[in-house]
BATORKE-370423 format. One line per 5 residues: number of its first residue (from 1); their letters; for each residue x negated, y negated, z negated of N, C-alpha, C. Coordinates in Angstrom, 2 decimals, decimal comma. Layout:
// residues N
NUM = A = X/Y/Z/X/Y/Z/X/Y/Z; ...
***
This chain:
// residues 312
1 = MRLWP = 19,36/47,62/-33,19/20,34/48,36/-34,48/19,61/49,60/-34,90; 18,73/50,17/-34,33/17,85/51,06/-35,05/16,74/50,78/-36,04; 16,73/49,39/-36,28/15,90/48,46/-37,45/17,25/48,45/-38,59; 18,49/48,73/-38,40/19,60/48,50/-39,43/19,24/49,42/-40,98; 18,98/48,96/-41,76/18,83/49,71/-43,11/20,08/50,01/-43,63
6 = DVSGN = 19,95/51,16/-44,20/21,17/52,13/-44,83/22,29/51,05/-45,87; 21,57/50,26/-46,16/22,61/49,08/-47,33/23,26/48,29/-46,34; 24,98/48,07/-46,40/25,27/46,90/-45,95/25,19/45,69/-46,56; 24,95/44,98/-45,21/24,76/43,41/-45,70/25,70/43,02/-46,65; 27,01/43,23/-46,22/28,37/42,62/-47,15/28,36/43,55/-48,47
11 = EVNGL = 27,58/44,86/-48,47/27,37/45,22/-50,10/26,23/44,56/-50,72; 25,14/44,11/-49,99/24,47/42,95/-51,03/25,08/41,84/-51,53; 26,13/41,45/-50,64/26,91/39,94/-50,67/28,11/40,00/-51,50; 28,45/41,39/-52,07/29,51/41,42/-53,08/30,63/41,77/-52,34; 31,06/41,53/-51,06/32,19/42,13/-50,62/32,92/43,00/-51,35
16 = GETEF = 34,16/42,76/-51,86/35,05/43,70/-52,54/34,69/43,93/-54,24; 33,52/43,34/-54,57/33,47/43,38/-55,82/34,27/42,16/-56,93; 35,15/43,09/-57,80/36,04/42,00/-58,23/35,30/41,41/-59,76; 34,01/41,59/-60,27/33,53/40,94/-61,11/32,38/40,18/-60,40; 32,30/39,13/-61,48/31,29/38,01/-61,07/30,07/38,39/-61,38
21 = RRARM = 29,40/38,13/-60,32/27,32/38,32/-60,52/26,79/37,01/-59,66; 25,88/36,78/-60,02/24,87/35,79/-59,18/24,79/36,27/-57,78; 24,67/35,68/-56,70/24,54/36,12/-55,35/23,09/36,73/-55,45; 22,91/37,53/-54,41/21,36/38,14/-54,09/20,91/37,95/-52,61; 19,80/37,47/-52,59/18,92/36,86/-51,12/19,40/38,40/-50,35
26 = VYWAT = 19,79/37,85/-49,07/20,52/38,69/-48,17/19,65/38,59/-46,76; 19,22/37,42/-46,45/18,42/36,96/-45,25/17,62/35,67/-45,61; 17,00/35,70/-44,80/16,14/34,51/-44,37/15,06/34,46/-45,53; 14,33/35,63/-45,66/13,40/35,52/-46,78/12,10/35,27/-46,38; 11,41/34,90/-47,39/9,95/34,07/-47,20/9,04/35,58/-46,77
31 = NLSDI = 9,11/36,42/-47,63/8,25/37,79/-47,72/9,49/38,79/-46,92; 9,17/39,01/-45,89/10,37/40,10/-45,08/10,46/41,80/-45,92; 9,70/41,92/-46,83/9,85/43,47/-47,63/10,91/43,34/-48,61; 11,20/41,68/-49,07/11,79/41,46/-50,00/13,40/41,88/-49,97; 13,62/41,82/-48,59/14,95/42,31/-48,41/15,24/43,79/-47,71
36 = PHGEL = 16,23/44,36/-47,98/16,69/45,76/-47,21/16,58/45,27/-45,44; 17,14/44,12/-44,96/17,14/43,69/-43,55/16,06/43,06/-43,18; 14,88/42,99/-43,81/13,71/42,22/-43,52/13,46/42,76/-42,07; 13,17/43,85/-41,47/12,93/44,17/-40,04/13,80/43,31/-39,53; 15,06/43,11/-39,42/15,90/42,78/-38,57/15,77/41,43/-38,41
41 = QGYFY = 15,02/40,67/-39,56/14,79/39,18/-39,59/13,65/38,69/-38,76; 12,58/39,94/-38,75/11,47/40,16/-38,18/11,38/40,35/-36,33; 12,65/41,09/-36,03/13,04/40,93/-34,94/13,93/39,70/-34,51; 14,69/38,91/-35,06/14,89/37,71/-34,98/13,86/36,74/-34,34; 12,94/37,08/-35,19/11,65/35,89/-34,88/11,15/36,36/-33,54
46 = GQSAR = 10,88/37,77/-33,34/10,53/38,27/-32,35/10,87/37,60/-30,90; 12,53/37,76/-30,93/13,68/37,67/-29,74/13,33/35,78/-29,72; 13,12/35,09/-30,80/12,87/33,49/-30,53/11,50/33,23/-30,09; 10,69/34,14/-30,07/9,34/33,86/-29,62/9,13/34,20/-27,79; 10,23/34,60/-27,48/10,34/34,50/-25,79/10,83/33,34/-25,52
51 = EPRFG = 11,04/32,35/-26,11/11,50/31,23/-25,78/10,33/30,33/-26,54; 9,36/29,88/-25,53/8,47/28,56/-26,03/8,77/27,53/-26,69; 10,21/27,07/-26,11/10,60/26,03/-27,03/10,96/26,13/-28,54; 11,06/27,52/-28,96/11,48/27,60/-30,36/10,00/27,84/-31,14; 8,96/28,08/-30,58/7,46/28,02/-31,11/7,32/26,50/-31,47
56 = VAREK = 7,41/25,68/-30,61/7,24/24,08/-30,79/8,23/23,74/-31,92; 9,19/23,68/-31,76/10,14/23,54/-32,75/10,09/24,09/-34,41; 9,65/24,99/-34,47/8,96/25,76/-35,90/7,85/25,05/-36,18; 6,72/24,91/-35,27/5,64/23,81/-35,51/5,95/22,44/-36,12; 6,79/21,81/-35,46/7,23/20,24/-35,85/7,80/20,63/-37,41
61 = RQAVL = 8,80/21,42/-37,76/9,26/22,18/-38,76/8,46/22,35/-39,89; 7,37/22,98/-39,75/6,31/23,54/-40,75/5,66/22,05/-40,94; 5,65/21,34/-40,12/4,62/19,73/-40,41/5,14/19,45/-41,49; 6,66/19,40/-41,39/7,24/18,67/-42,25/7,30/19,20/-43,52; 7,35/20,67/-43,57/7,13/21,64/-44,72/5,61/21,51/-45,49
66 = DLPLP = 4,60/20,96/-44,58/3,75/20,95/-45,25/3,36/19,65/-45,68; 4,01/18,98/-45,40/3,77/17,73/-45,97/3,78/17,62/-47,62; 2,21/16,87/-48,50/2,53/16,89/-49,80/3,17/15,98/-50,67; 3,39/16,67/-51,74/4,27/15,39/-52,77/3,34/14,96/-53,57; 3,78/13,54/-53,87/2,76/13,09/-54,98/2,95/13,37/-56,09
71 = DISPQ = 1,75/13,03/-57,18/2,25/13,26/-58,44/3,50/12,76/-59,42; 3,56/12,90/-60,22/4,93/12,25/-60,79/4,34/11,14/-61,67; 4,97/9,85/-61,09/4,62/8,57/-62,32/4,59/8,61/-63,56; 3,52/8,56/-64,17/3,60/8,09/-65,76/4,60/7,43/-66,24; 4,82/6,37/-65,17/5,96/5,11/-65,19/7,04/5,65/-65,32
76 = QNQSV = 8,09/6,09/-66,25/9,49/6,59/-65,89/10,37/5,59/-65,58; 11,23/5,56/-64,64/12,12/4,32/-64,59/13,35/5,08/-64,94; 13,60/4,06/-66,06/14,90/4,92/-66,76/16,20/3,96/-66,24; 15,92/3,17/-65,24/17,41/2,63/-64,40/17,26/3,29/-63,09; 16,75/4,56/-63,17/16,62/5,37/-61,78/17,86/5,22/-61,37
81 = DQSWE = 19,22/5,16/-61,87/20,48/5,39/-61,46/21,07/4,41/-60,30; 20,73/3,32/-60,91/20,78/2,14/-60,31/19,97/2,24/-58,85; 18,74/2,40/-59,15/17,78/2,02/-58,22/18,03/3,21/-56,92; 18,69/4,50/-57,40/18,78/5,49/-56,33/20,15/4,94/-55,67; 21,14/4,51/-56,27/22,25/3,81/-55,50/21,50/3,26/-54,00
86 = EASKS = 20,53/2,14/-54,35/20,01/1,46/-53,37/19,39/2,00/-52,53; 18,46/2,84/-52,96/17,64/3,69/-51,97/18,72/4,57/-51,01; 19,51/5,19/-51,62/19,91/6,23/-50,43/21,29/5,82/-49,80; 21,55/4,48/-49,73/22,02/3,45/-48,87/20,99/3,17/-47,65; 19,94/2,71/-48,19/18,64/2,67/-47,24/18,48/3,95/-46,40
91 = FLSDG = 18,18/5,05/-47,14/17,99/6,29/-46,24/19,10/6,53/-45,40; 20,38/6,21/-45,91/21,58/6,45/-44,68/21,36/5,62/-43,60; 21,42/4,39/-44,13/21,13/3,35/-42,77/19,92/3,32/-41,96; 19,11/4,15/-42,37/17,77/4,18/-41,84/17,91/5,60/-40,53; 18,97/6,10/-40,94/19,39/7,70/-40,38/18,24/8,98/-40,98
96 = LCEKF = 17,82/8,65/-41,79/17,44/9,87/-42,34/18,26/11,07/-42,73; 19,22/10,73/-42,95/20,36/11,92/-43,15/21,64/11,31/-43,03; 22,72/11,84/-42,69/24,01/11,37/-42,96/24,88/11,58/-44,29; 24,53/12,34/-45,37/25,57/12,28/-46,36/24,54/12,49/-47,65; 24,88/11,95/-49,03/24,30/12,47/-50,00/25,27/12,93/-51,09
101 = GVAQV = 25,07/13,81/-52,08/25,90/13,78/-53,24/25,20/14,57/-54,68; 25,48/14,32/-55,44/24,82/14,40/-56,73/25,38/15,74/-57,69; 24,98/17,07/-57,89/25,90/17,68/-58,87/25,05/18,15/-59,92; 25,85/18,61/-60,89/24,98/18,89/-62,39/24,95/20,79/-62,00; 23,68/21,14/-62,22/23,28/22,84/-61,52/24,18/23,51/-62,69
106 = DPDWV = 24,68/24,49/-62,00/25,70/25,15/-62,46/25,06/26,87/-62,47; 24,18/27,45/-63,48/23,60/28,37/-63,33/24,14/29,64/-62,63; 25,26/29,36/-62,34/26,26/30,56/-61,66/25,49/30,51/-60,05; 24,81/29,07/-59,63/24,37/28,89/-58,32/23,60/29,76/-58,11; 22,35/29,70/-58,95/21,19/30,08/-58,87/20,50/31,94/-58,61
111 = LEDFE = 20,17/32,03/-57,59/20,16/33,59/-57,35/19,83/34,65/-58,06; 20,02/35,53/-57,81/19,17/36,85/-58,90/18,13/36,50/-58,69; 17,22/36,88/-59,40/15,49/36,93/-59,38/14,98/35,86/-59,19; 16,12/34,78/-59,31/15,28/33,08/-59,43/15,57/32,43/-60,56; 14,62/31,02/-60,77/14,83/30,29/-61,70/15,51/28,75/-61,32
116 = ATLPR = 15,93/27,97/-61,98/16,21/26,65/-61,71/16,33/25,84/-63,01; 15,09/25,18/-63,26/14,90/24,68/-64,45/15,41/23,32/-64,40; 16,16/22,71/-63,33/16,03/21,65/-63,16/17,70/21,03/-63,45; 18,08/19,95/-64,06/19,65/19,95/-64,43/20,22/19,54/-63,50; 20,05/18,92/-62,43/20,70/17,96/-61,06/19,92/18,57/-59,61
121 = VVMIG = 20,99/18,34/-58,92/20,60/18,99/-57,88/21,34/17,55/-56,73; 20,35/17,19/-55,94/20,81/16,07/-54,90/20,81/16,85/-53,56; 22,25/16,71/-53,15/22,69/17,54/-52,02/22,42/16,21/-50,60; 22,24/17,13/-49,99/21,69/16,42/-48,49/22,34/16,96/-47,18; 22,92/15,87/-46,42/23,53/16,26/-45,09/22,98/16,02/-44,20
126 = VQHDF = 22,82/17,09/-43,08/21,96/16,36/-41,61/23,45/16,46/-40,21; 23,59/15,94/-39,73/24,69/16,05/-38,60/23,96/16,68/-37,32; 24,46/17,47/-36,73/24,25/17,77/-35,33/24,61/17,08/-34,20; 23,60/16,84/-33,34/24,23/16,59/-32,29/25,24/17,28/-31,37; 26,58/16,58/-31,11/27,39/17,38/-31,03/27,36/18,03/-29,48
131 = DEISK = 27,18/17,38/-28,25/26,90/17,99/-26,92/25,88/19,37/-27,16; 24,83/19,19/-27,91/23,69/20,07/-27,99/24,57/21,36/-28,83; 25,12/21,29/-29,93/25,61/22,44/-30,83/26,74/23,15/-29,94; 27,28/22,35/-29,06/28,45/22,87/-27,87/28,21/24,03/-27,18; 26,83/23,60/-27,14/26,14/24,74/-26,04/26,13/25,95/-26,72
136 = APEAE = 26,32/26,38/-27,68/26,50/28,01/-28,57/26,80/29,00/-27,65; 26,57/29,44/-27,28/25,26/30,62/-28,09/23,81/30,35/-27,43; 23,74/29,54/-26,34/22,66/29,52/-25,74/21,71/28,71/-26,47; 20,21/29,12/-25,94/19,12/28,59/-26,55/19,02/27,02/-27,06; 19,59/26,06/-26,28/19,68/24,58/-26,52/20,37/24,71/-28,28
141 = AGLEV = 21,07/25,37/-28,53/22,19/24,91/-29,53/20,91/25,84/-30,91; 20,59/26,69/-30,38/19,44/27,47/-31,73/18,33/26,12/-31,70; 17,94/25,54/-30,75/16,93/24,45/-30,90/17,30/23,51/-31,61; 18,92/22,94/-31,31/19,36/21,78/-32,11/19,20/22,06/-33,80; 19,69/23,68/-33,88/19,96/23,96/-35,11/18,44/23,81/-35,92
146 = MEQYR = 17,46/24,15/-35,35/15,91/24,09/-35,94/15,83/22,30/-36,09; 16,02/21,93/-35,26/15,64/19,94/-35,35/16,39/19,62/-36,64; 17,63/19,92/-36,63/18,23/19,20/-37,96/17,75/20,15/-38,88; 17,00/21,56/-39,09/16,92/21,88/-39,95/15,19/20,86/-40,53; 14,62/20,47/-39,44/13,67/19,95/-39,74/14,08/18,23/-40,21
151 = RAALA = 15,08/17,73/-39,93/15,55/16,57/-40,66/15,77/16,72/-42,00; 16,48/17,93/-42,17/16,95/18,19/-43,61/15,94/18,07/-44,35; 14,77/19,05/-43,62/13,79/19,49/-44,79/12,83/17,89/-45,12; 12,76/17,05/-44,04/12,14/15,62/-44,19/12,65/14,84/-45,13; 14,17/14,88/-45,03/15,06/14,01/-45,89/14,82/14,85/-47,26
156 = AKTTA = 14,67/15,85/-47,63/14,62/16,48/-48,94/12,76/16,08/-49,29; 12,10/15,94/-48,47/10,73/15,78/-49,00/10,57/14,30/-49,44; 11,41/13,57/-48,34/11,30/12,03/-49,01/12,01/11,65/-50,01; 13,20/12,36/-50,46/14,14/12,04/-51,86/13,26/12,65/-52,83; 12,65/13,76/-52,86/11,68/14,09/-53,66/10,48/13,06/-54,14
161 = TWLRH = 10,42/12,55/-52,76/8,66/11,82/-53,03/9,42/10,62/-53,53; 10,57/9,95/-53,60/10,92/8,43/-54,08/11,32/8,85/-55,60; 11,92/10,05/-56,12/12,20/10,50/-57,21/10,95/10,47/-57,87; 9,63/10,81/-57,10/8,41/11,46/-58,41/7,83/10,12/-58,88; 8,18/9,16/-57,63/7,55/8,06/-57,72/8,24/6,99/-58,80
166 = QGWQA = 9,49/7,59/-59,11/10,28/6,86/-60,32/9,78/7,65/-61,86; 9,15/8,56/-61,54/8,56/9,13/-62,82/9,38/10,34/-63,26; 10,43/10,92/-62,16/11,10/12,07/-62,50/10,47/13,26/-61,76; 11,01/14,38/-62,16/10,75/15,72/-61,64/11,34/15,72/-60,51; 10,99/16,43/-59,01/11,66/16,49/-57,96/11,49/17,67/-57,32
171 = EPLTG = 12,01/18,91/-56,70/11,82/19,77/-55,98/12,65/19,90/-55,14; 11,91/19,77/-53,80/12,85/20,04/-52,44/13,28/21,10/-52,08; 14,28/21,54/-51,82/14,55/22,67/-51,09/15,35/22,57/-49,68; 14,35/23,46/-49,03/15,08/22,98/-47,46/15,00/24,52/-46,77; 15,97/24,52/-45,88/16,60/26,04/-45,02/15,73/25,96/-43,82
176 = PMTSS = 15,93/27,14/-43,53/17,28/28,17/-43,33/16,57/28,97/-44,52; 15,02/28,99/-44,93/14,78/29,88/-46,13/15,26/29,98/-47,15; 15,53/31,00/-47,94/16,43/30,94/-49,04/15,64/30,69/-50,48; 16,28/29,85/-51,03/15,55/29,23/-52,16/16,00/29,44/-53,51; 15,92/29,14/-54,69/16,44/29,22/-55,89/17,73/28,96/-55,92
181 = LAMIP = 18,70/28,26/-55,18/19,57/27,97/-55,63/20,69/27,95/-53,93; 21,92/28,52/-54,34/22,84/28,88/-53,09/23,47/27,39/-52,82; 22,98/26,97/-51,54/23,27/25,31/-51,27/24,98/25,17/-51,16; 25,40/25,98/-50,70/27,03/25,42/-50,25/28,04/25,28/-51,66; 27,66/25,87/-52,91/28,34/25,43/-53,86/28,19/24,30/-54,44
186 = PALAC = 26,96/23,89/-54,59/26,43/22,36/-55,20/27,12/21,55/-54,07; 27,21/21,94/-52,88/27,33/20,58/-51,85/29,07/20,25/-51,94; 29,68/21,47/-52,05/31,38/21,64/-52,68/31,45/20,86/-53,84; 30,67/20,89/-54,56/30,98/20,33/-56,09/30,83/18,89/-56,13; 30,06/18,37/-55,17/29,74/16,91/-54,96/30,28/16,23/-54,26
191 = GFGEL = 31,52/16,70/-53,46/32,16/16,14/-52,37/31,76/16,24/-51,26; 30,95/17,44/-50,50/30,94/17,20/-49,01/32,11/17,82/-48,10; 33,06/18,57/-49,28/34,13/19,08/-48,26/34,69/20,45/-48,88; 35,31/20,64/-48,14/35,57/22,32/-48,41/35,17/23,58/-47,45; 35,59/24,60/-48,08/34,82/26,06/-47,39/35,91/26,13/-46,06
196 = GKHGS = 35,67/26,53/-45,14/35,97/26,76/-43,83/36,12/28,28/-43,80; 37,05/28,73/-42,84/37,03/30,04/-42,77/36,09/30,60/-42,08; 35,24/29,78/-41,15/33,76/30,36/-40,75/33,01/30,33/-41,54; 33,28/29,99/-42,85/32,05/30,19/-44,23/31,39/29,05/-44,11; 31,77/27,78/-43,38/30,75/26,69/-43,42/31,55/25,88/-44,27
201 = IINPE = 31,12/24,42/-44,91/31,78/23,68/-45,17/32,07/22,80/-43,84; 33,78/22,19/-44,56/34,01/21,21/-43,42/34,10/19,88/-44,11; 33,68/18,85/-43,09/33,73/17,32/-44,26/34,42/16,68/-43,06; 35,33/16,05/-43,46/36,31/15,22/-42,46/35,48/14,23/-41,46; 34,10/13,49/-41,92/33,31/12,95/-41,09/32,23/13,75/-39,98
206 = LGSSF = 31,95/14,66/-40,60/30,89/15,85/-39,90/31,40/16,84/-39,47; 32,62/17,25/-39,53/33,03/18,23/-39,01/32,41/19,92/-40,01; 31,97/20,84/-39,43/31,43/21,71/-39,99/30,09/22,00/-39,35; 29,81/20,62/-38,77/28,49/20,90/-37,49/27,12/19,75/-38,32; 26,74/20,21/-39,38/26,05/19,74/-40,49/25,02/20,72/-41,25
211 = RLSAV = 23,83/20,46/-41,73/23,29/21,51/-42,35/22,80/20,70/-43,71; 22,17/21,37/-44,40/21,83/21,21/-45,77/20,43/21,39/-46,40; 20,35/20,07/-46,99/18,90/20,80/-47,98/19,22/20,21/-48,96; 18,67/20,18/-50,23/18,48/19,54/-51,36/17,50/19,23/-52,47; 17,53/18,70/-53,50/16,31/18,27/-54,16/16,89/18,65/-55,84
216 = LTDAP = 15,95/19,50/-56,24/16,36/19,55/-58,09/15,38/18,65/-58,77; 16,33/17,78/-59,41/15,52/17,02/-60,30/16,21/16,71/-61,98; 15,33/16,17/-62,75/15,67/15,88/-64,11/16,23/14,10/-64,38; 16,30/14,03/-62,93/16,66/12,27/-63,17/18,40/12,45/-63,39; 18,35/11,29/-64,34/20,09/10,94/-64,68/20,76/10,52/-63,74
221 = LTITP = 21,03/10,72/-62,30/21,93/10,45/-61,52/23,40/10,61/-61,89; 24,10/9,74/-61,62/25,70/9,96/-61,35/26,23/10,58/-60,41; 26,57/11,96/-61,39/27,29/12,97/-60,43/28,43/12,76/-59,60; 28,57/13,21/-58,11/29,87/12,52/-57,50/30,66/13,84/-57,13; 31,93/13,50/-57,58/32,72/14,66/-57,79/33,36/15,15/-56,36
226 = AQEYG = 33,86/16,66/-56,52/34,55/17,50/-55,36/35,88/16,48/-54,84; 35,84/17,07/-53,80/37,14/16,21/-53,06/38,00/17,20/-52,17; 39,41/17,16/-52,28/39,90/18,12/-51,39/40,92/17,14/-50,08; 40,90/17,49/-49,18/41,19/17,10/-47,82/42,65/17,77/-47,40; 42,94/18,85/-47,81/43,81/19,85/-47,45/42,98/20,69/-46,38
231 = IDDFC = 41,77/20,83/-46,41/41,02/21,89/-45,28/41,42/22,97/-45,35; 41,47/23,38/-46,74/41,81/24,99/-46,85/42,94/25,47/-46,14; 43,91/24,43/-46,45/45,25/24,82/-46,09/45,02/25,06/-44,74; 44,96/24,23/-44,00/44,71/23,60/-42,67/43,82/24,85/-41,97; 42,99/25,61/-42,81/42,41/26,70/-42,16/43,30/28,05/-42,13
236 = KNCRI = 44,10/28,15/-43,00/44,68/29,23/-42,93/45,65/29,51/-41,85; 46,04/28,42/-41,43/46,89/28,49/-40,15/46,36/28,10/-39,12; 44,94/27,91/-38,75/44,26/27,87/-37,85/43,48/28,94/-37,41; 43,33/29,80/-35,94/42,57/30,69/-35,81/41,27/30,28/-34,57; 41,24/29,18/-34,23/40,27/28,65/-33,01/38,83/29,60/-33,50
241 = CQDAC = 38,15/29,47/-34,69/36,90/29,85/-34,90/37,06/31,02/-34,77; 37,94/31,97/-35,70/38,43/33,35/-35,49/38,51/34,00/-34,12; 39,26/33,36/-33,11/39,10/33,85/-31,73/38,05/33,77/-31,19; 37,39/32,62/-31,44/36,07/32,44/-30,43/35,14/33,08/-30,67; 35,08/34,15/-32,20/33,94/34,77/-32,65/33,75/35,87/-31,80
246 = PPEAL = 32,50/36,07/-30,88/32,16/37,14/-29,92/32,49/38,63/-30,75; 31,43/38,57/-31,82/31,67/39,88/-32,63/33,04/40,33/-33,55; 33,95/39,20/-33,77/35,09/39,10/-34,52/34,83/39,39/-35,82; 33,51/38,63/-36,09/33,12/38,79/-37,58/33,91/37,64/-38,83; 34,95/36,88/-38,36/35,80/36,27/-39,25/36,95/36,80/-39,49
251 = FSEKQ = 37,32/36,63/-41,05/38,60/37,47/-41,11/39,75/36,29/-41,49; 40,98/37,05/-40,79/42,34/35,98/-41,13/42,63/35,26/-42,69; 42,09/36,21/-43,39/42,48/36,06/-44,98/41,48/35,94/-45,45; 41,13/35,08/-46,82/40,20/35,52/-47,93/39,98/36,69/-48,06; 38,65/36,85/-48,38/38,19/37,81/-49,09/37,98/37,99/-50,36
256 = TVRGV = 37,73/38,58/-51,34/37,19/38,96/-52,71/35,85/39,31/-52,52; 35,26/38,23/-53,43/33,44/38,26/-53,22/32,77/37,73/-54,40; 32,36/38,96/-55,04/31,87/38,53/-56,52/33,05/37,95/-57,39; 33,99/38,24/-57,63/35,23/37,75/-58,50/35,91/36,91/-57,53; 35,53/35,98/-56,71/35,76/35,04/-56,42/36,86/35,06/-54,86
261 = RKWYV = 38,02/34,66/-55,03/38,62/34,98/-53,38/38,45/33,79/-52,68; 38,31/34,06/-51,46/37,30/32,71/-50,77/36,86/33,42/-49,26; 36,79/32,41/-48,58/36,30/32,65/-46,89/35,28/33,43/-46,69; 35,06/34,57/-45,88/33,77/34,98/-45,87/33,70/35,56/-44,41; 32,43/35,49/-43,92/31,84/35,95/-43,04/31,30/37,50/-42,97
266 = DFDKC = 31,70/38,19/-42,18/31,51/39,59/-42,31/29,70/39,73/-41,35; 29,39/40,04/-42,83/27,78/39,75/-42,21/27,36/41,36/-41,19; 28,06/42,21/-41,31/27,38/43,74/-40,79/27,73/43,17/-39,45; 28,94/42,52/-38,87/29,56/42,24/-37,60/28,47/40,88/-37,18; 28,12/39,82/-37,79/27,76/38,63/-37,57/26,35/38,51/-36,80
271 = LPFFN = 25,40/39,68/-37,80/24,07/39,58/-37,65/23,85/40,20/-36,20; 24,36/41,66/-35,87/23,86/41,44/-34,48/23,47/40,46/-33,29; 24,95/39,83/-33,45/25,08/38,69/-32,16/24,13/37,76/-32,44; 24,35/37,35/-33,65/23,38/36,30/-34,19/21,86/36,62/-33,65; 21,51/37,69/-34,52/19,83/37,95/-33,97/19,68/38,26/-32,26
276 = QTHGC = 20,73/38,48/-31,58/20,36/38,74/-30,33/20,52/37,37/-29,41; 21,04/36,54/-29,98/21,04/35,14/-29,11/20,67/34,13/-30,04; 19,47/34,43/-30,77/18,52/32,88/-30,99/19,40/32,13/-32,88; 20,31/33,22/-32,84/21,10/32,18/-33,63/22,14/31,90/-32,94; 23,85/31,63/-33,57/24,90/31,60/-32,72/25,30/30,34/-33,10
281 = AICIA = 26,62/29,82/-34,09/27,07/28,54/-34,34/28,19/28,45/-33,22; 28,63/29,36/-32,67/29,93/28,77/-31,86/30,79/28,65/-32,88; 31,26/29,06/-33,99/32,10/29,11/-34,65/32,14/27,28/-35,60; 31,19/27,04/-35,65/31,03/25,42/-36,31/31,22/24,48/-34,82; 30,63/24,91/-33,33/31,21/24,23/-32,80/32,52/24,10/-32,15
286 = VCPWS = 33,24/25,12/-32,28/34,66/24,91/-31,80/35,41/24,39/-32,69; 34,83/24,63/-33,75/35,87/24,24/-35,11/36,69/22,61/-34,81; 38,14/22,61/-34,95/38,50/21,24/-34,53/37,76/19,92/-35,16; 37,31/20,15/-36,52/36,96/19,24/-37,21/35,56/18,68/-36,84; 34,78/19,48/-35,80/33,38/19,05/-35,44/33,59/17,99/-34,38
291 = RPGVG = 34,40/17,96/-33,86/34,65/17,29/-32,56/34,15/15,62/-32,72; 33,93/15,18/-32,40/33,26/13,83/-32,81/34,85/12,58/-32,84; 35,55/12,17/-33,98/36,44/11,40/-33,92/37,94/11,87/-34,25; 37,59/13,41/-34,66/38,76/14,18/-34,69/39,39/14,73/-36,27; 37,84/14,66/-37,04/38,06/14,94/-38,30/38,83/13,71/-39,28
296 = PNLAA = 38,50/12,40/-39,18/38,90/11,40/-40,13/40,54/11,36/-39,74; 40,92/11,40/-38,07/42,42/11,62/-37,86/43,02/12,92/-38,72; 42,64/13,85/-38,46/43,18/15,24/-39,31/43,08/14,72/-40,93; 42,23/14,46/-41,29/42,20/14,26/-42,85/43,43/13,20/-42,96; 43,65/11,97/-42,71/44,59/11,07/-42,57/46,07/11,93/-42,55
301 = KLARR = 46,05/12,53/-41,34/47,47/13,37/-41,19/47,61/14,46/-42,30; 46,78/14,86/-42,73/47,05/16,15/-43,88/47,12/15,04/-45,14; 46,67/14,00/-45,17/47,15/13,19/-46,62/48,46/12,88/-46,51; 48,86/12,33/-45,60/50,49/11,92/-45,49/51,20/13,24/-45,40; 50,88/14,33/-44,95/52,13/15,33/-45,20/51,89/15,83/-46,47
306 = AKRNA = 51,13/15,53/-47,27/50,62/15,98/-48,86/51,39/15,23/-49,47; 51,21/13,70/-49,15/52,12/12,60/-49,92/53,70/13,28/-49,80; 54,45/13,55/-48,63/55,73/13,50/-48,31/55,84/14,79/-49,11; 55,09/15,76/-48,91/55,49/17,14/-50,00/55,43/16,89/-51,19; 54,89/15,79/-51,60/54,83/15,89/-53,17/56,06/15,10/-53,71
311 = GP = 56,85/14,11/-52,64/58,09/13,57/-53,05/57,64/12,61/-53,64; 58,57/11,69/-54,09/58,99/10,00/-54,40/57,96/10,15/-56,01
***
């Protein structure tokens, strides 16, 4: 805590601000001096360095990040949308990732001091191994998170490579490092699910136990629509993640953040525990939607309830 800066992370995030503005980078900076909490991010690296397995996992992920991208083919595939439909099905069946979606880039999703000039974004979801993530906040859960970020990076690199071979621009964006685009808003926009009380997306099939990566592109891919499952109302009446959070960083009600009312995690409460435990993930592990086989049944139950409430 001696490394804590003068500014609150909640202030950087815009908690309580009633006017819209674009998000600012608050953590996971490539250059630690770019953010007020950079010394704390450095402390996180120091903590994880005590566990040799984290170094091995980081090297594996870096090897993926270092993979070169091909030049863009001069022969542009004008039927790329149809080709993408088949290619994405193949990627899913081969286990490259568990979910794809496509959104039109909204300038409001671009972080302050960044640019995103390509008009579409392919969103990618990779699912955690439930048995491993359920060990949070033990080191095994942190290692599982790193493994899925490796998979997410590989899926983004593979997708970008495929699009470039079709003659279209493609720029992979991978976590956890901050990129030009906030990833949760486009994932919501292209049908990945709804935002949960714990600040992560909840999807009926994947729960909240998955990670995101993305590919910015100018390829004219078909936009996939947002979807609602009744998850937002479910979270209003559920306290499981809230009660399980050791630093009590989750709110019982939505907060106003940069002019939008939404679920929000208290950054200043979450971060010290997160840093001390190699990352946390307790909230997504205990989420009822994350337990294998539970989500689809919950979604079906909520759909039946919504139908009844709508009347004849």
